[in-house]
Structure formats: structure tokens, C-alpha cells
C-alpha positions in Angstrom: 261.4 106.1 114.5 262.8 109.3 115.9 262.2 110.9 119.3 263.6 114.3 120.3 263.6 114.2 124.1 263.8 117.5 126.0 264.1 117.5 129.8 261.7 120.2 131.0 260.7 122.1 134.1 257.2 122.2 132.6 255.5 122.0 129.2 252.1 122.2 127.6 250.5 121.8 124.2 247.5 123.6 123.0 245.1 123.4 120.0 242.9 126.4 119.2 244.0 128.2 122.3 242.9 125.3 124.5 245.4 123.4 126.6 245.1 119.6 125.8 248.2 118.3 127.6 250.3 119.7 130.4 253.1 118.4 132.6 255.3 119.7 135.4 258.9 118.4 135.4 259.7 115.5 133.1 260.2 115.0 129.4 258.7 116.6 126.3 258.9 114.1 123.5 258.6 115.0 119.9 257.7 111.7 118.2 258.0 110.8 114.5 257.7 107.5 112.4 259.0 106.4 109.1 257.7 103.6 106.8 259.5 100.7 108.4 258.6 101.5 112.0 256.4 99.2 114.0 256.3 97.3 117.4 260.0 96.5 117.5 261.0 100.2 117.3 258.2 101.3 119.7 259.2 98.8 122.3 262.9 99.7 122.0 262.4 103.5 122.3 259.8 103.2 125.1 262.3 101.2 127.1 265.2 103.5 126.4 263.2 106.6 127.3 261.6 105.1 130.4 265.0 104.1 131.7 267.1 107.0 130.6 268.9 108.5 133.5 268.8 112.2 132.7 268.0 113.8 136.1 270.4 114.8 138.9 270.9 112.7 141.9 271.7 114.0 145.4 275.3 114.4 144.3 274.4 116.5 141.3 275.2 113.7 138.8 272.9 113.0 136.0 271.9 109.5 137.3 268.1 109.4 137.8 265.2 108.4 135.5 262.0 110.2 135.0 260.2 107.6 137.1 262.8 108.1 139.9 261.9 111.8 140.2 258.1 111.3 139.8 258.3 113.1 136.5 255.8 113.1 133.7 255.9 112.9 129.9 254.3 115.1 127.3 254.3 113.3 124.0 253.7 115.3 120.8 253.5 113.7 117.3 255.7 115.4 114.8 256.0 113.9 111.2 258.4 116.7 110.3 261.2 114.9 112.1 261.5 112.9 108.8 261.8 116.0 106.6 264.2 115.6 103.6 266.0 118.9 103.0 268.7 118.0 100.4 266.9 119.4 97.4 265.4 122.9 97.0 264.0 125.0 99.8 260.7 123.2 100.5 261.2 120.1 102.6 259.8 116.8 101.4 257.9 114.6 103.9 257.7 111.4 101.9 259.8 109.5 104.4 257.2 110.1 107.1 254.8 107.2 107.8 251.3 107.5 106.4 249.1 109.3 108.9 246.7 106.3 109.6 249.6 104.0 110.5 251.6 106.7 112.3 248.6 107.5 114.5 248.2 103.9 115.5 252.0 103.6 116.3 251.9 106.9 118.2 249.1 105.6 120.4 251.0 102.3 120.9 254.1 104.2 121.9 252.3 106.2 124.5 250.6 103.1 125.9 253.9 101.4 126.1 255.4 104.3 128.1 252.3 104.1 130.5 253.1 100.4 130.9 256.4 101.5 132.5 254.4 103.3 135.1 254.8 106.7 133.6 252.2 109.5 133.4 251.8 110.4 129.8 250.0 113.5 128.5 249.6 113.9 124.7 249.0 116.4 122.0 246.4 115.8 119.3 247.6 113.7 116.4 247.5 115.7 113.1 246.4 118.9 114.7 248.1 122.3 114.4 249.6 122.5 117.9 251.4 125.1 119.9 254.0 123.7 122.3 255.4 125.7 125.2 258.2 124.5 127.4 261.0 125.5 129.8 263.9 123.3 128.8 265.8 122.2 131.9 269.6 122.1 131.6 269.1 122.4 128.7 269.1 118.6 128.0 268.0 117.5 124.6 268.6 113.9 123.4 267.8 112.6 119.9 266.8 108.9 119.7 266.7 107.3 116.2 266.1 103.6 115.8 268.2 103.6 112.6 271.2 104.6 114.7 271.1 102.0 117.6 
């Protein structure tokens, strides 16, 4: 499982020129699954992200979590995080989890984040989405359960 986390001032996701998810400050998460991913990986990354201390405290140190600052999460599924680019010019996506299983895992992941008391907005799984954001910092962290 891979998640690209970006700390944002605000972010939104649209489908067919219609905003379907929108947050003020918090995290934009790009979320992808590979074949081996399941509950163990979901639990691990939900806990890591919910508790990540990536916001400034009163002394300007990066020391507060998204919950500490009343931030929100915009979670967007992105199977292309598992693109294979070694051969040729067209990426292969065979390492991405099948859509039916990935959709179920994506929903479980978002539910798990909500269980930590976080507000979670989402994109539309499998849709052609447009994502807009103002990266704050910029702070971008890549989480990968194969590198824990």
C-alpha cells in the first residue's frame, strides 16, 4: 500500500466539473493498493497518518497532528502509484490491485481514518478526477508498507 500525503492549505476533487470532495487545511492523500494489501496494511497506514505530526506548534516546530489542528483529510484513490516504468515508454499497472478489491480496501482505509476522529472527504473511486490543491510548506511524505 502506498500513500502520498501532502499537507495542504485547501484541496478539492471534481468529477465532470462537479466538486465531490473539498477540505480546508489538512492532508490530501493519494492512495494506492497492490495485490498483497489488506487489513494489516490499512490499519498500519491509517494509524501512521492519523498520528503523523506534520503541523507547526506555537514555537514553529513541526510537532502537531492533523487532529491537533482540527484539520481534515481529502482521500483520492490512485492506482497509478504502482506504475512500473522500467520497460518502454508506456507504464504497466499490473502491480496495482484489482479494482473490486482496491475499492473495498480504499473504503476500509477511509473508514479507519474516520475511526481516529478525522473528517474524511473522498474522490470517486475509478472516476476521471481533477484534483486542485495548495501545498502547504510544501510538505509531501510518501508512505509505503513495503518500506516500514
